[in-house]
ZALUM-698823 format. One record per residue (C-alpha): residue number from 1; residue in three letters; z, x, y. Coordinates in pm, 1 decimal. Layout:
N
<site seq="NUM" type="ALA" up="Z" east="X" north="Y"/>
...
//
This chain:
247
<site seq="1" type="MET" up="-3.9" east="-3.1" north="15.7"/>
<site seq="2" type="HIS" up="80.8" east="279.6" north="228.8"/>
<site seq="3" type="TYR" up="-251.2" east="447.7" north="154.9"/>
<site seq="4" type="TYR" up="-460.8" east="141.6" north="252.2"/>
<site seq="5" type="CYS" up="-248.9" east="93.2" north="569.3"/>
<site seq="6" type="THR" up="-314.0" east="455.0" north="676.0"/>
<site seq="7" type="LEU" up="-679.7" east="419.3" north="569.9"/>
<site seq="8" type="LEU" up="-705.0" east="101.0" north="797.2"/>
<site seq="9" type="ARG" up="-531.1" east="279.7" north="1089.1"/>
<site seq="10" type="PHE" up="-787.3" east="545.1" north="1067.9"/>
<site seq="11" type="LEU" up="-1083.9" east="314.6" north="1041.1"/>
<site seq="12" type="LEU" up="-956.7" east="127.5" north="1350.4"/>
<site seq="13" type="LEU" up="-904.0" east="453.5" north="1539.5"/>
<site seq="14" type="ILE" up="-1272.0" east="575.5" north="1468.0"/>
<site seq="15" type="SER" up="-1411.8" east="231.9" north="1554.6"/>
<site seq="16" type="SER" up="-1230.6" east="240.2" north="1896.8"/>
<site seq="17" type="ILE" up="-1338.1" east="609.5" north="1957.8"/>
<site seq="18" type="LEU" up="-1710.9" east="506.6" north="1872.9"/>
<site seq="19" type="LEU" up="-1690.3" east="193.6" north="2098.7"/>
<site seq="20" type="VAL" up="-1536.8" east="401.2" north="2385.7"/>
<site seq="21" type="THR" up="-1800.6" east="645.6" north="2347.4"/>
<site seq="22" type="ILE" up="-2087.6" east="402.3" north="2334.3"/>
<site seq="23" type="LEU" up="-1956.3" east="211.7" north="2647.9"/>
<site seq="24" type="HIS" up="-1915.4" east="535.1" north="2823.3"/>
<site seq="25" type="LEU" up="-2285.3" east="659.5" north="2751.4"/>
<site seq="26" type="THR" up="-2428.9" east="327.7" north="2858.9"/>
<site seq="27" type="SER" up="-2213.5" east="220.3" north="3140.6"/>
<site seq="28" type="ALA" up="-2430.8" east="353.0" north="3414.3"/>
<site seq="29" type="GLY" up="-2706.5" east="89.0" north="3346.2"/>
<site seq="30" type="TYR" up="-3048.1" east="109.9" north="3480.1"/>
<site seq="31" type="SER" up="-2952.3" east="152.7" north="3841.9"/>
<site seq="32" type="SER" up="-2831.6" east="492.8" north="3773.8"/>
<site seq="33" type="GLY" up="-2956.9" east="549.6" north="3433.9"/>
<site seq="34" type="PRO" up="-3314.5" east="572.1" north="3310.5"/>
<site seq="35" type="GLY" up="-3583.8" east="487.4" north="3575.4"/>
<site seq="36" type="THR" up="-3552.4" east="459.7" north="3945.6"/>
<site seq="37" type="ASP" up="-3332.5" east="262.4" north="4179.0"/>
<site seq="38" type="PRO" up="-3575.4" east="60.3" north="4393.9"/>
<site seq="39" type="TYR" up="-3277.2" east="-96.3" north="4610.6"/>
<site seq="40" type="GLY" up="-3092.6" east="216.5" north="4647.1"/>
<site seq="41" type="PHE" up="-2781.1" east="51.0" north="4514.3"/>
<site seq="42" type="GLY" up="-2643.2" east="352.3" north="4314.2"/>
<site seq="43" type="ASN" up="-2406.0" east="304.0" north="4025.2"/>
<site seq="44" type="VAL" up="-2328.9" east="-76.2" north="4038.7"/>
<site seq="45" type="ALA" up="-2308.2" east="-139.9" north="3652.5"/>
<site seq="46" type="GLU" up="-2013.4" east="-327.4" north="3521.0"/>
<site seq="47" type="ILE" up="-1900.0" east="-337.3" north="3154.7"/>
<site seq="48" type="CYS" up="-1886.2" east="-652.9" north="2933.6"/>
<site seq="49" type="ASN" up="-1530.4" east="-691.0" north="2926.4"/>
<site seq="50" type="SER" up="-1487.6" east="-1076.0" north="3018.2"/>
<site seq="51" type="PRO" up="-1486.9" east="-1329.1" north="2735.5"/>
<site seq="52" type="ILE" up="-1785.5" east="-1561.4" north="2684.0"/>
<site seq="53" type="SER" up="-1702.8" east="-1838.8" north="2914.0"/>
<site seq="54" type="VAL" up="-1859.2" east="-2174.6" north="2876.5"/>
<site seq="55" type="THR" up="-1812.2" east="-2459.4" north="3124.5"/>
<site seq="56" type="GLN" up="-1591.1" east="-2718.5" north="2963.7"/>
<site seq="57" type="TYR" up="-1764.5" east="-3036.6" north="3081.8"/>
<site seq="58" type="PHE" up="-2111.4" east="-2884.2" north="3149.3"/>
<site seq="59" type="SER" up="-2393.7" east="-3113.7" north="3082.1"/>
<site seq="60" type="PRO" up="-2741.6" east="-2936.6" north="3052.5"/>
<site seq="61" type="THR" up="-2906.6" east="-3265.6" north="3135.7"/>
<site seq="62" type="TRP" up="-2988.8" east="-3171.7" north="3513.6"/>
<site seq="63" type="THR" up="-3135.6" east="-2864.3" north="3397.3"/>
<site seq="64" type="ILE" up="-3370.5" east="-3042.9" north="3163.4"/>
<site seq="65" type="ASP" up="-3459.5" east="-3275.6" north="3474.9"/>
<site seq="66" type="HIS" up="-3531.1" east="-2954.3" north="3672.8"/>
<site seq="67" type="PRO" up="-3730.5" east="-2714.4" north="3439.1"/>
<site seq="68" type="GLU" up="-3787.9" east="-2491.8" north="3730.9"/>
<site seq="69" type="LEU" up="-3486.5" east="-2303.9" north="3849.6"/>
<site seq="70" type="HIS" up="-3467.7" east="-2064.1" north="4131.4"/>
<site seq="71" type="TYR" up="-3255.5" east="-1751.7" north="4174.9"/>
<site seq="72" type="VAL" up="-2998.2" east="-1784.5" north="4456.8"/>
<site seq="73" type="MET" up="-2726.9" east="-1520.1" north="4372.8"/>
<site seq="74" type="ILE" up="-2741.1" east="-1219.0" north="4139.9"/>
<site seq="75" type="SER" up="-2534.5" east="-905.9" north="4067.5"/>
<site seq="76" type="LYS" up="-2700.1" east="-584.9" north="4181.6"/>
<site seq="77" type="GLU" up="-2724.4" east="-453.3" north="3829.6"/>
<site seq="78" type="GLN" up="-2895.1" east="-763.7" north="3714.6"/>
<site seq="79" type="LEU" up="-3118.0" east="-766.3" north="4030.6"/>
<site seq="80" type="THR" up="-3232.2" east="-406.1" north="3950.1"/>
<site seq="81" type="ARG" up="-3298.8" east="-503.4" north="3577.4"/>
<site seq="82" type="LEU" up="-3486.7" east="-819.3" north="3674.2"/>
<site seq="83" type="THR" up="-3712.8" east="-614.9" north="3916.8"/>
<site seq="84" type="GLN" up="-3789.5" east="-358.2" north="3653.5"/>
<site seq="85" type="ASN" up="-3848.9" east="-635.6" north="3390.5"/>
<site seq="86" type="LEU" up="-4101.6" east="-802.2" north="3639.2"/>
<site seq="87" type="HIS" up="-4274.9" east="-457.8" north="3687.4"/>
<site seq="88" type="HIS" up="-4257.6" east="-400.7" north="3303.2"/>
<site seq="89" type="SER" up="-4131.7" east="-61.0" north="3373.7"/>
<site seq="90" type="VAL" up="-3803.2" east="127.6" north="3465.8"/>
<site seq="91" type="ILE" up="-3998.0" east="327.0" north="3714.9"/>
<site seq="92" type="VAL" up="-4035.7" east="97.1" north="4036.7"/>
<site seq="93" type="ASP" up="-4116.9" east="223.2" north="4385.0"/>
<site seq="94" type="PRO" up="-3856.7" east="148.9" north="4663.5"/>
<site seq="95" type="ILE" up="-3852.9" east="-206.1" north="4760.6"/>
<site seq="96" type="ARG" up="-3790.7" east="-308.6" north="5121.6"/>
<site seq="97" type="THR" up="-3565.8" east="-571.4" north="5257.0"/>
<site seq="98" type="GLU" up="-3846.7" east="-789.6" north="5401.1"/>
<site seq="99" type="ASP" up="-4007.4" east="-756.6" north="5059.9"/>
<site seq="100" type="ILE" up="-3716.4" east="-904.5" north="4870.8"/>
<site seq="101" type="ARG" up="-3708.6" east="-1198.1" north="5104.4"/>
<site seq="102" type="LYS" up="-4043.9" east="-1290.0" north="4981.3"/>
<site seq="103" type="ALA" up="-3960.9" east="-1237.9" north="4613.6"/>
<site seq="104" type="CYS" up="-3881.3" east="-1597.2" north="4534.8"/>
<site seq="105" type="PHE" up="-3751.8" east="-1546.8" north="4187.2"/>
<site seq="106" type="THR" up="-3808.4" east="-1843.0" north="3969.8"/>
<site seq="107" type="SER" up="-3766.5" east="-1929.0" north="3615.1"/>
<site seq="108" type="THR" up="-3947.6" east="-2200.6" north="3420.3"/>
<site seq="109" type="GLN" up="-3871.8" east="-2311.4" north="3082.3"/>
<site seq="110" type="VAL" up="-4036.7" east="-2513.5" north="2801.1"/>
<site seq="111" type="ALA" up="-3828.2" east="-2629.1" north="2505.8"/>
<site seq="112" type="SER" up="-3943.8" east="-2480.2" north="2176.5"/>
<site seq="113" type="THR" up="-3767.4" east="-2493.9" north="1824.0"/>
<site seq="114" type="ASN" up="-3445.8" east="-2324.4" north="1825.7"/>
<site seq="115" type="GLY" up="-3478.2" east="-2231.5" north="2195.9"/>
<site seq="116" type="ALA" up="-3702.9" east="-2218.4" north="2502.2"/>
<site seq="117" type="ASN" up="-3990.6" east="-2024.6" north="2630.1"/>
<site seq="118" type="HIS" up="-3901.5" east="-1888.4" north="2968.5"/>
<site seq="119" type="THR" up="-4138.3" east="-1764.6" north="3225.6"/>
<site seq="120" type="VAL" up="-3978.1" east="-1571.5" north="3531.5"/>
<site seq="121" type="THR" up="-4196.4" east="-1513.1" north="3823.0"/>
<site seq="122" type="GLY" up="-4129.7" east="-1288.6" north="4151.6"/>
<site seq="123" type="PHE" up="-4295.0" east="-1090.5" north="4425.6"/>
<site seq="124" type="GLY" up="-4586.4" east="-1312.7" north="4418.9"/>
<site seq="125" type="SER" up="-4803.8" east="-1212.3" north="4120.1"/>
<site seq="126" type="LEU" up="-4543.5" east="-1067.4" north="3876.9"/>
<site seq="127" type="SER" up="-4429.4" east="-1238.0" north="3593.7"/>
<site seq="128" type="LEU" up="-4272.0" east="-1210.0" north="3243.3"/>
<site seq="129" type="ASN" up="-4239.8" east="-1431.7" north="2948.5"/>
<site seq="130" type="LEU" up="-3955.7" east="-1421.8" north="2702.2"/>
<site seq="131" type="PHE" up="-3785.3" east="-1637.7" north="2425.3"/>
<site seq="132" type="VAL" up="-3443.1" east="-1745.0" north="2471.0"/>
<site seq="133" type="ALA" up="-3293.6" east="-1845.4" north="2138.6"/>
<site seq="134" type="MET" up="-2990.0" east="-2052.3" north="2060.7"/>
<site seq="135" type="SER" up="-2707.6" east="-1841.8" north="1911.3"/>
<site seq="136" type="GLY" up="-2518.2" east="-2131.8" north="1715.7"/>
<site seq="137" type="TYR" up="-2266.7" east="-2169.8" north="1980.3"/>
<site seq="138" type="PRO" up="-2290.3" east="-2440.6" north="2241.1"/>
<site seq="139" type="ARG" up="-2461.3" east="-2311.9" north="2564.7"/>
<site seq="140" type="VAL" up="-2459.6" east="-1949.0" north="2444.6"/>
<site seq="141" type="PHE" up="-2797.9" east="-1788.7" north="2402.7"/>
<site seq="142" type="HIS" up="-2962.7" east="-1469.6" north="2298.1"/>
<site seq="143" type="SER" up="-3264.5" east="-1323.5" north="2465.2"/>
<site seq="144" type="ASP" up="-3499.3" east="-1061.0" north="2328.4"/>
<site seq="145" type="PRO" up="-3597.3" east="-744.4" north="2519.4"/>
<site seq="146" type="MET" up="-3808.0" east="-855.2" north="2826.8"/>
<site seq="147" type="PHE" up="-4033.3" east="-523.2" north="2759.3"/>
<site seq="148" type="PRO" up="-4007.8" east="-237.1" north="2512.5"/>
<site seq="149" type="LEU" up="-3779.8" east="-25.8" north="2715.5"/>
<site seq="150" type="SER" up="-3537.8" east="-313.9" north="2800.8"/>
<site seq="151" type="VAL" up="-3258.1" east="-427.0" north="2591.6"/>
<site seq="152" type="PRO" up="-3168.4" east="-762.0" north="2441.8"/>
<site seq="153" type="ASN" up="-2864.1" east="-964.8" north="2589.0"/>
<site seq="154" type="LEU" up="-2634.7" east="-1243.8" north="2496.6"/>
<site seq="155" type="ALA" up="-2591.0" east="-1493.4" north="2783.7"/>
<site seq="156" type="SER" up="-2363.5" east="-1784.3" north="2840.9"/>
<site seq="157" type="MET" up="-2365.0" east="-2080.3" north="3094.7"/>
<site seq="158" type="SER" up="-2022.6" east="-2007.4" north="3239.0"/>
<site seq="159" type="PHE" up="-1973.2" east="-2227.8" north="3547.0"/>
<site seq="160" type="SER" up="-2162.5" east="-2530.7" north="3711.5"/>
<site seq="161" type="ASN" up="-2101.5" east="-2825.4" north="3929.0"/>
<site seq="162" type="ARG" up="-2364.6" east="-3013.5" north="3723.5"/>
<site seq="163" type="GLU" up="-2568.8" east="-3077.6" north="4038.4"/>
<site seq="164" type="THR" up="-2671.7" east="-2781.6" north="4242.2"/>
<site seq="165" type="PHE" up="-2606.0" east="-2457.4" north="4045.5"/>
<site seq="166" type="VAL" up="-2530.7" east="-2296.4" north="3720.0"/>
<site seq="167" type="VAL" up="-2371.4" east="-1944.8" north="3665.1"/>
<site seq="168" type="THR" up="-2486.5" east="-1741.9" north="3370.4"/>
<site seq="169" type="LEU" up="-2309.5" east="-1444.3" north="3250.0"/>
<site seq="170" type="ILE" up="-2513.8" east="-1178.3" north="3081.2"/>
<site seq="171" type="CYS" up="-2394.8" east="-918.3" north="2846.7"/>
<site seq="172" type="HIS" up="-2668.9" east="-674.8" north="2775.9"/>
<site seq="173" type="ASP" up="-2664.9" east="-501.5" north="2421.4"/>
<site seq="174" type="ASP" up="-2616.1" east="-170.6" north="2579.4"/>
<site seq="175" type="GLY" up="-2261.6" east="-279.8" north="2714.9"/>
<site seq="176" type="VAL" up="-2360.7" east="-353.0" north="3067.4"/>
<site seq="177" type="ALA" up="-2264.0" east="-689.4" north="3217.1"/>
<site seq="178" type="GLY" up="-2462.4" east="-889.2" north="3466.5"/>
<site seq="179" type="TRP" up="-2477.9" east="-1256.6" north="3609.0"/>
<site seq="180" type="VAL" up="-2713.7" east="-1489.7" north="3781.3"/>
<site seq="181" type="VAL" up="-2680.2" east="-1804.1" north="3970.8"/>
<site seq="182" type="ASN" up="-2971.3" east="-2038.2" north="3937.4"/>
<site seq="183" type="SER" up="-3044.2" east="-2373.0" north="4134.8"/>
<site seq="184" type="PRO" up="-3327.8" east="-2631.0" north="4152.0"/>
<site seq="185" type="ASN" up="-3281.1" east="-2565.8" north="4522.1"/>
<site seq="186" type="TRP" up="-3395.5" east="-2251.3" north="4700.9"/>
<site seq="187" type="SER" up="-3031.3" east="-2199.9" north="4814.9"/>
<site seq="188" type="ILE" up="-2667.7" east="-2337.3" north="4777.6"/>
<site seq="189" type="SER" up="-2412.9" east="-2430.7" north="5020.1"/>
<site seq="190" type="ASP" up="-2128.0" east="-2194.3" north="5144.6"/>
<site seq="191" type="GLU" up="-1888.0" east="-2397.4" north="4942.6"/>
<site seq="192" type="ASP" up="-2087.1" east="-2338.6" north="4631.7"/>
<site seq="193" type="ILE" up="-2108.3" east="-1971.7" north="4722.0"/>
<site seq="194" type="TYR" up="-1736.3" east="-1959.0" north="4759.7"/>
<site seq="195" type="ALA" up="-1677.3" east="-2145.0" north="4440.6"/>
<site seq="196" type="VAL" up="-1908.6" east="-1919.6" north="4242.5"/>
<site seq="197" type="SER" up="-1751.6" east="-1616.5" north="4415.9"/>
<site seq="198" type="GLN" up="-1394.3" east="-1723.9" north="4298.0"/>
<site seq="199" type="HIS" up="-1500.5" east="-1774.7" north="3943.3"/>
<site seq="200" type="LEU" up="-1676.5" east="-1446.9" north="3913.4"/>
<site seq="201" type="LEU" up="-1376.3" east="-1261.4" north="4070.2"/>
<site seq="202" type="SER" up="-1153.3" east="-1448.4" north="3806.7"/>
<site seq="203" type="LEU" up="-1366.4" east="-1290.4" north="3532.8"/>
<site seq="204" type="GLY" up="-1314.3" east="-949.4" north="3664.3"/>
<site seq="205" type="PHE" up="-1653.5" east="-888.3" north="3854.0"/>
<site seq="206" type="ASN" up="-1675.4" east="-694.7" north="4165.6"/>
<site seq="207" type="MET" up="-1798.0" east="-914.2" north="4454.0"/>
<site seq="208" type="ASP" up="-1927.6" east="-588.3" north="4639.2"/>
<site seq="209" type="HIS" up="-2192.3" east="-593.4" north="4379.1"/>
<site seq="210" type="ALA" up="-2307.1" east="-944.6" north="4446.3"/>
<site seq="211" type="VAL" up="-2616.2" east="-1038.4" north="4636.3"/>
<site seq="212" type="ILE" up="-2722.1" east="-1353.3" north="4801.1"/>
<site seq="213" type="LEU" up="-3086.0" east="-1403.6" north="4796.0"/>
<site seq="214" type="ASP" up="-3270.4" east="-1518.4" north="5119.9"/>
<site seq="215" type="ASN" up="-3506.0" east="-1770.5" north="4997.5"/>
<site seq="216" type="SER" up="-3595.3" east="-1919.4" north="5333.3"/>
<site seq="217" type="ASN" up="-3951.2" east="-1800.1" north="5309.9"/>
<site seq="218" type="CYS" up="-4000.7" east="-1952.0" north="4969.3"/>
<site seq="219" type="GLY" up="-4120.8" east="-2305.8" north="4866.4"/>
<site seq="220" type="GLU" up="-4218.8" east="-2604.0" north="5091.2"/>
<site seq="221" type="ASN" up="-3873.0" east="-2752.5" north="5102.8"/>
<site seq="222" type="SER" up="-3675.9" east="-2419.1" north="5143.6"/>
<site seq="223" type="MET" up="-3326.7" east="-2435.4" north="5304.8"/>
<site seq="224" type="ASN" up="-3280.9" east="-2182.2" north="5583.0"/>
<site seq="225" type="SER" up="-2937.5" east="-2014.5" north="5547.8"/>
<site seq="226" type="ASP" up="-2848.6" east="-2137.9" north="5898.7"/>
<site seq="227" type="VAL" up="-2832.1" east="-2496.5" north="5799.0"/>
<site seq="228" type="VAL" up="-2639.9" east="-2491.4" north="5463.1"/>
<site seq="229" type="THR" up="-2315.6" east="-2670.6" north="5459.1"/>
<site seq="230" type="PRO" up="-2032.1" east="-2480.4" north="5633.2"/>
<site seq="231" type="MET" up="-1754.5" east="-2354.3" north="5397.2"/>
<site seq="232" type="LYS" up="-1415.0" east="-2526.4" north="5426.7"/>
<site seq="233" type="PRO" up="-1130.1" east="-2296.5" north="5560.2"/>
<site seq="234" type="HIS" up="-926.0" east="-2128.3" north="5319.3"/>
<site seq="235" type="ARG" up="-557.4" east="-2018.7" north="5374.4"/>
<site seq="236" type="LYS" up="-657.8" east="-1652.1" north="5289.7"/>
<site seq="237" type="GLY" up="-988.9" east="-1661.7" north="5489.7"/>
<site seq="238" type="ASN" up="-1330.9" east="-1667.6" north="5369.4"/>
<site seq="239" type="LYS" up="-1351.0" east="-1288.8" north="5340.6"/>
<site seq="240" type="HIS" up="-1551.9" east="-1296.9" north="5006.1"/>
<site seq="241" type="ARG" up="-1833.3" east="-1502.5" north="5158.8"/>
<site seq="242" type="LYS" up="-1865.3" east="-1264.8" north="5463.7"/>
<site seq="243" type="GLY" up="-1847.3" east="-948.8" north="5248.2"/>
<site seq="244" type="LEU" up="-2147.5" east="-1046.4" north="5015.9"/>
<site seq="245" type="LEU" up="-2467.1" east="-876.5" north="5047.3"/>
<site seq="246" type="HIS" up="-2761.7" east="-1096.3" north="5198.4"/>
<site seq="247" type="LEU" up="-3109.4" east="-989.6" north="5089.8"/>
//
């Protein structure tokens, strides 16, 4: 019995060492790992350490009614990977702020057996197709690599008001975490941004690595950032809204 306990402890120790080594080697992510850093973010990668979180009362009906969803908020690491995926290369030339304001990232989905076929578009003519498969758990999905040098990932619908936005957590198979906020509209209100920020903070994400995408140049019915609903006062102030990067 003592022998088996000792062996078990040894195997657990080896497993933990291997896990730490893997996370250490992959923690840099694309932004400071292979390829280029088109936005000049530097090392903004975060490690997958939050549990898969699924909205308790989330109903996907509204997303079915709106098969076209726009990217309104995104983590810097995920924005870098999305940009590389759209270019089908980790080598991407520097991108100016005025260009990202015309990127208009959009995802359309068509239901298929055991998943959905997604087409993501951005920067006008760039696009990529990927199949998002159901994992067997409610609202948790697995995505294949978007291009040969990319990595697959596990994604979960984490937070939504069931009307204007859904937060998706992404854990890439190289150990790097990301997140994205999609909406049937081109922007969301300051109240929604605040709620999303608080949710992500509670999961341990660094909001200094968050980007609010300026989609005021996108679509015929785009909402300019100057006319979104003002955020209600908060006893600790609205510092998380002010500190977010707008692109």
